[in-house]
C-alpha positions in Angstrom: -18.2 14.7 44.3 -17.9 17.4 47.0 -15.1 19.9 46.5 -12.6 20.6 49.3 -13.4 23.6 51.7 -10.3 25.5 51.4 -9.2 28.9 50.2 -6.7 29.5 47.4 -5.0 32.1 49.4 -1.3 31.7 49.2 -1.5 30.4 45.6 -1.9 33.9 44.1 1.5 33.8 42.5 1.6 30.1 41.7 0.1 30.3 38.2 0.7 26.5 37.5 -1.0 25.4 40.8 -3.9 27.8 40.1 -4.5 26.6 36.5 -4.3 23.0 37.8 -6.9 23.7 40.4 -9.2 25.3 38.0 -8.6 22.6 35.5 -9.9 20.0 38.1 -12.9 22.2 38.6 -13.7 22.2 35.1 -14.6 18.5 35.0 -18.3 18.3 33.9 -19.1 15.6 36.3 -16.5 15.6 39.2 -15.7 19.4 39.2 -17.5 22.5 40.4 -18.2 25.5 38.3 -19.2 27.4 41.4 -16.1 26.8 43.2 -13.9 27.5 40.1 -15.6 31.0 40.0 -14.8 31.5 43.6 -11.2 30.7 43.0 -11.0 32.8 39.9 -12.5 35.9 41.6 -9.8 35.7 44.5 -7.1 36.1 41.8 -6.2 39.8 41.6 -4.2 39.8 38.3 -4.9 36.5 36.3 -2.7 35.6 33.7 -4.0 34.6 30.1 -3.4 31.0 30.9 -5.6 31.3 34.0 -8.3 33.0 31.9 -8.2 30.4 29.3 -8.6 27.7 31.8 -11.7 29.2 33.3 -13.0 30.0 29.8 -12.8 26.3 29.2 -14.4 25.5 32.5 -17.5 27.6 31.4 -17.5 25.9 28.0 -17.3 22.4 29.3 -20.2 23.2 31.8 -22.4 24.8 29.2 -22.2 28.1 30.6 -21.4 29.9 27.2 -22.3 33.5 28.4 -19.7 32.9 31.1 -17.0 32.5 28.4 -17.9 36.0 27.0 -17.7 37.4 30.5 -14.2 36.3 31.0 -13.3 37.2 27.3 -14.3 40.8 28.0 -12.2 40.8 31.2 -9.2 39.7 29.1 -9.7 42.6 26.7 -10.4 45.2 29.5 -7.2 43.9 31.2 -5.1 44.7 28.3 -4.2 40.9 27.5 -4.2 39.8 23.9 -6.3 36.6 23.2 -4.2 33.7 22.0 -4.8 30.5 19.9 -6.4 28.9 23.0 -8.8 31.8 24.0 -10.3 32.4 20.5 -11.5 28.7 19.7 -13.0 28.4 23.1 -15.0 31.7 22.7 -16.0 30.8 19.1 -17.3 27.4 20.1 -19.5 29.2 22.7 -20.9 31.4 19.8 -21.6 28.4 17.7 -23.2 26.5 20.7 -25.5 29.8 21.2 -26.1 29.9 17.2 -25.5 33.6 17.8 -23.7 35.0 14.7 -23.6 38.7 16.2 -21.6 37.5 19.1 -19.1 35.6 16.8 -18.8 38.9 14.7 -18.1 40.8 17.8 -15.4 38.3 18.7 -13.9 38.6 15.2 -14.0 42.5 15.5 -11.9 42.5 18.7 -9.3 40.0 17.3 -9.3 41.0 13.7 -5.7 42.2 13.8 -4.7 38.8 15.2 -6.4 36.8 12.5 -3.3 36.3 10.3 -1.6 34.7 13.2 -4.4 32.4 14.3 -3.8 28.7 14.3 -5.5 26.2 12.0 -7.7 25.1 14.9 -9.0 28.7 15.3 -9.9 29.0 11.6 -11.7 25.5 11.8 -13.8 26.8 14.8 -14.7 30.0 12.9 -15.7 28.1 9.7 -17.8 25.7 11.8 -19.4 28.5 13.9 -20.7 30.2 10.9 -21.8 27.0 9.3 -23.8 26.0 12.3 -25.8 29.3 12.3 -26.4 28.8 8.7 -24.2 31.5 7.3 -22.3 29.2 4.7 -21.1 32.1 2.6 -19.1 33.6 5.5 -17.9 30.1 6.5 -16.5 29.7 2.9 -15.0 33.1 3.0 -13.0 32.3 6.2 -12.1 29.0 4.5 -10.7 30.7 1.4 -8.8 33.3 3.5 -7.2 30.7 5.8 -3.4 30.9 5.2 -2.8 27.2 5.8 -5.4 24.6 5.4 -5.1 21.5 7.4 -7.3 18.3 7.7 -9.5 20.1 10.3 -10.0 23.2 8.0 -11.1 21.1 5.0 -13.3 18.8 7.3 -15.0 21.9 8.9 -16.0 23.4 5.6 -17.1 20.1 4.0 -19.1 19.3 7.3 -20.6 22.8 7.1 -21.9 22.1 3.4 -23.4 18.9 4.7 -25.2 20.5 7.6 -26.8 23.1 5.1 -27.7 20.6 2.5 -25.2 22.1 0.0 -24.4 18.9 -1.6 -23.0 19.8 -4.9 -20.7 22.5 -3.2 -19.6 20.0 -0.6 -18.6 17.2 -3.1 -16.9 19.8 -5.4 -14.8 20.9 -2.4 -14.0 17.3 -1.6 -12.7 17.0 -5.1 -10.4 20.0 -4.6 -9.3 18.3 -1.3 -8.2 15.2 -3.3 -6.1 17.5 -5.7 -4.6 19.2 -2.8 -3.6 15.6 -1.3 -5.0 16.6 2.0 -7.3 13.8 3.3 -8.8 14.1 6.6 -9.6 10.9 8.6 -13.4 11.6 8.6 -13.7 13.3 5.1 -14.7 10.1 3.3 -17.6 9.6 6.0 -18.7 13.3 5.3 -18.5 12.8 1.6 -20.6 9.6 1.9 -23.3 11.6 3.7 -23.0 14.2 0.9 -23.1 11.8 -1.9 -26.1 9.6 -0.6 -28.2 12.9 0.4 -27.9 14.1 -3.4 -31.2 13.8 -5.3 -29.3 13.7 -8.6 -25.8 12.6 -9.3 -23.9 13.1 -12.5 -20.8 11.4 -13.8 -18.5 14.0 -12.0 -20.0 13.2 -8.6 -19.9 9.4 -9.1 -16.1 9.8 -10.1 -15.3 12.1 -7.1 -16.7 9.4 -4.9 -14.9 6.5 -6.3 -11.8 8.4 -6.3 -12.3 9.2 -2.6 -12.8 5.7 -1.7 -9.7 4.6 -3.8 -7.6 7.1 -2.0 -8.6 5.6 1.4 -7.6 2.2 0.2 -11.2 0.9 0.1 -10.9 -0.9 -3.2 -14.0 -3.0 -2.4 -16.3 -0.2 -1.8 -15.0 1.7 -4.8 -15.8 -1.2 -7.2 -19.1 -1.6 -5.6 -19.9 2.1 -6.3 -18.7 1.6 -9.8 -21.1 -1.2 -10.4 -24.0 0.9 -8.7 -23.0 3.7 -11.2 -23.5 1.3 -14.0 -26.9 -0.1 -12.6 -28.0 3.7 -12.2 -27.6 3.9 -16.0 -24.5 6.3 -15.9 -21.9 5.4 -18.6 -18.5 5.5 -17.3 -15.9 7.6 -18.9 -12.0 7.7 -19.0 -11.9 9.4 -15.6 -14.2 6.8 -14.0 -11.8 4.0 -15.1 -8.7 5.8 -14.0 -10.6 6.1 -10.6 -11.4 2.4 -10.4 -8.0 1.2 -11.7 -6.4 3.4 -9.0 -8.7 1.7 -6.4 -7.7 -1.7 -7.6 -3.8 -0.7 -7.5 -4.1 0.7 -3.9 -6.0 -2.5 -2.8 -4.0 -5.0 -4.7 -6.9 -6.2 -6.7 -5.0 -7.2 -9.9 -7.5 -9.7 -11.4 -10.3 -7.3 -10.9 -8.4 -4.6 -12.6 -7.9 -6.8 -15.7 -11.6 -7.7 -15.8 -12.4 -3.9 -15.8 -9.9 -3.4 -18.7 -11.7 -5.9 -20.7 -15.1 -4.4 -19.8 -13.7 -0.9 -20.7 -12.6 -2.2 -24.3 -15.3 -4.7 -25.2 -18.4 -3.2 -23.6 -17.8 0.6 -23.5 -15.5 0.7 -26.5 -13.3 3.1 -24.8 -9.7 3.0 -26.0 -7.3 2.9 -23.0 -5.0 6.0 -22.7 -1.5 6.1 -21.2 -3.0 7.0 -17.7 -5.0 3.6 -17.6 -2.3 1.6 -18.9 0.4 3.0 -16.6 -2.0 2.4 -13.7 -2.4 -1.3 -14.7 1.3 -1.8 -15.3 1.9 -0.5 -11.7 -0.9 -2.7 -10.4 0.3 -5.9 -12.2 3.9 -5.3 -11.1 3.0 -4.9 -7.5 1.2 -8.2 -7.6 4.1 -9.9 -9.2 2.3 -10.5 -12.5 5.2 -9.3 -14.8 4.4 -11.4 -17.8 0.9 -9.7 -17.9 2.6 -6.4 -17.3 4.7 -7.0 -20.3 1.7 -7.5 -22.4 0.3 -4.3 -21.3 3.7 -2.6 -22.2 3.6 -3.9 -25.7 0.2 -2.4 -26.1 1.5 0.9 -25.0 4.4 0.5 -27.6 1.8 -0.3 -30.4 -0.2 2.8 -29.7 0.7 6.0 -31.4 1.5 8.0 -28.1 4.0 10.7 -27.8 7.5 9.6 -26.8 7.5 11.2 -23.3 4.5 9.1 -22.2 6.0 5.8 -23.5 9.4 6.7 -21.9 7.7 7.1 -18.5 5.9 3.8 -18.7 9.0 2.0 -19.6 11.0 3.6 -16.9 8.5 2.6 -14.2 8.3 -0.9 -15.7 12.3 -1.3 -15.7 12.5 0.0 -12.2 9.8 -2.6 -11.1 11.8 -5.4 -12.9 14.9 -4.5 -11.2 13.3 -4.2 -7.8 11.9 -7.7 -8.2 15.0 -9.3 -9.7 13.4 -10.1 -13.2 16.8 -9.7 -15.3 15.4 -10.9 -18.6 12.3 -8.5 -18.5 14.5 -5.7 -17.3 16.8 -6.3 -20.3 14.0 -6.1 -22.7 12.8 -3.0 -21.0 16.2 -1.4 -21.0 16.7 -2.1 -24.6 13.3 -0.6 -25.6 14.1 2.5 -23.3 17.5 3.1 -24.8 15.9 3.6 -28.2 13.7 6.2 -26.7 16.4 8.0 -24.6 20.1 7.6 -23.8 20.0 8.3 -20.1 22.6 7.0 -17.6 19.9 5.9 -15.2 19.0 2.9 -17.5 22.6 1.7 -17.6 23.0 2.1 -13.9 19.7 0.2 -13.0 20.6 -2.6 -15.4 24.3 -3.0 -14.3 23.2 -2.9 -10.7 20.6 -5.8 -11.3 23.2 -7.9 -13.0 25.6 -7.3 -10.1 23.2 -8.1 -7.4 22.3 -11.4 -9.2 25.9 -12.5 -9.6 26.3 -11.7 -13.2 29.3 -9.5 -12.8 30.5 -10.0 -16.4 27.1 -8.6 -17.8 27.4 -5.9 -15.1 30.7 -4.9 -16.6 29.4 -5.1 -20.1 26.7 -2.7 -19.4 29.1 -0.2 -17.8 31.6 -0.5 -20.9 28.8 0.1 -23.2 27.8 3.2 -21.2 31.4 4.5 -21.1 31.9 3.7 -25.0 28.7 5.7 -25.8 29.9 8.7 -23.8 27.1 8.6 -21.4 28.0 10.3 -18.0 26.4 9.2 -14.9 24.3 12.1 -13.5 25.8 13.0 -10.0 23.6 12.6 -7.1 21.8 15.6 -5.8 20.1 16.5 -2.6 18.1 19.5 -1.5 17.4 20.6 2.1 15.0 23.5 3.0 15.6 25.5 6.1 13.7 28.6 7.3 12.3 28.8 3.7 15.7 28.7 2.0 16.4 25.7 -0.2 20.1 24.6 -0.5 21.3 22.2 -3.1 24.2 19.7 -2.5 25.8 18.0 -5.6 27.9 14.7 -5.1 31.5 15.6 -5.7 31.1 19.4 -5.4 31.8 21.8 -2.5 30.0 24.8 -4.1 27.7 25.6 -1.1 28.7 29.0 0.5 28.7 27.4 4.2 30.6 24.3 3.4 33.3 25.2 5.9 30.8 25.2 8.7 29.0 22.1 7.4 32.0 19.8 7.3 32.7 19.9 11.1 28.8 19.1 11.9 29.0 16.2 9.3 32.2 14.7 10.9 30.5 14.9 14.4 27.4 13.1 13.1 29.6 10.5 11.5 31.5 9.9 14.6 28.2 9.4 16.5 26.9 7.0 14.0 30.1 5.0 14.4 
């Protein structure tokens, strides 16, 4: 598409118009790099925004050395590169596979590195990985003040590109523990896993866990079966991973079949983690009788009181949420033998009230009062500018309560 034959004279002071014009010129197919350069050269004092636009134009048109020419002009003009400038220039370094140019860029912006955005860190990691310098890529990954999905994905992808399979899968396991799961991380991890010449139980477990976290229960179960066929004996962690996969995907019957295999084939005694996962799986599927059988198994095992208490609390909450009053009463009775906590009475009383059994609801509350159990007051915490404030129901101990009350009244009026 031919560009219009007009001069940008008169637009010198209109930064927005110049930026839009250069942006139009940057289109790889419909724009014109030559015309963009002519426009840029007529601007006597380009702003950083204008410079970033022309840098992007060079980058999109494959003129990577042009990005460095403009970057040099930015530095010579006394401007400070920002979170748009640096990723563009580093992408040009990566495209040229020139590590020395990347180091030169880092040298000029070193003082700005702590303030760089997560995108800039990701680009630096990718750039070093593309030229085969995985150690430097990992150094920048470790130094990144905040790691988002892009940062993790860049480092895992870098390991994949450089055939560092064990390191990549280990990093994916750390990613799971950090509860940061990029959308494309499971694809990268599959490539890592499939490329590994040898896989031990740790790698199989990590891959099954990754599929479970993505809600792909069917693939997780298939991978578990492939692991068995490969002669790898599953351990406790493998069963936790596959039970989690069943839980996230609503595969209750498959979970029970795996429990049978765990006990009868592999002779592994389930622990509290496995039983707790299965109880949650069964209650989500509405199989409360089966879940109660599981809870009795928990009670019959010689686990410490805290593990059993946590399991019964979860089961009681599930029963109350689904309106199973009789099972909830059994769970509450067992739980009260383990702890005399107000939450048990409140849950049971609320369940009776919701199901119309008001006399039973009053009976539970009277029992709570007679035993001298005080209901724990509600408590909320709010974080603002790094400061955590705590608000307790019925108390006005916060130092700014006089300023807070008028704001709450205004919010209340708006809600009404």
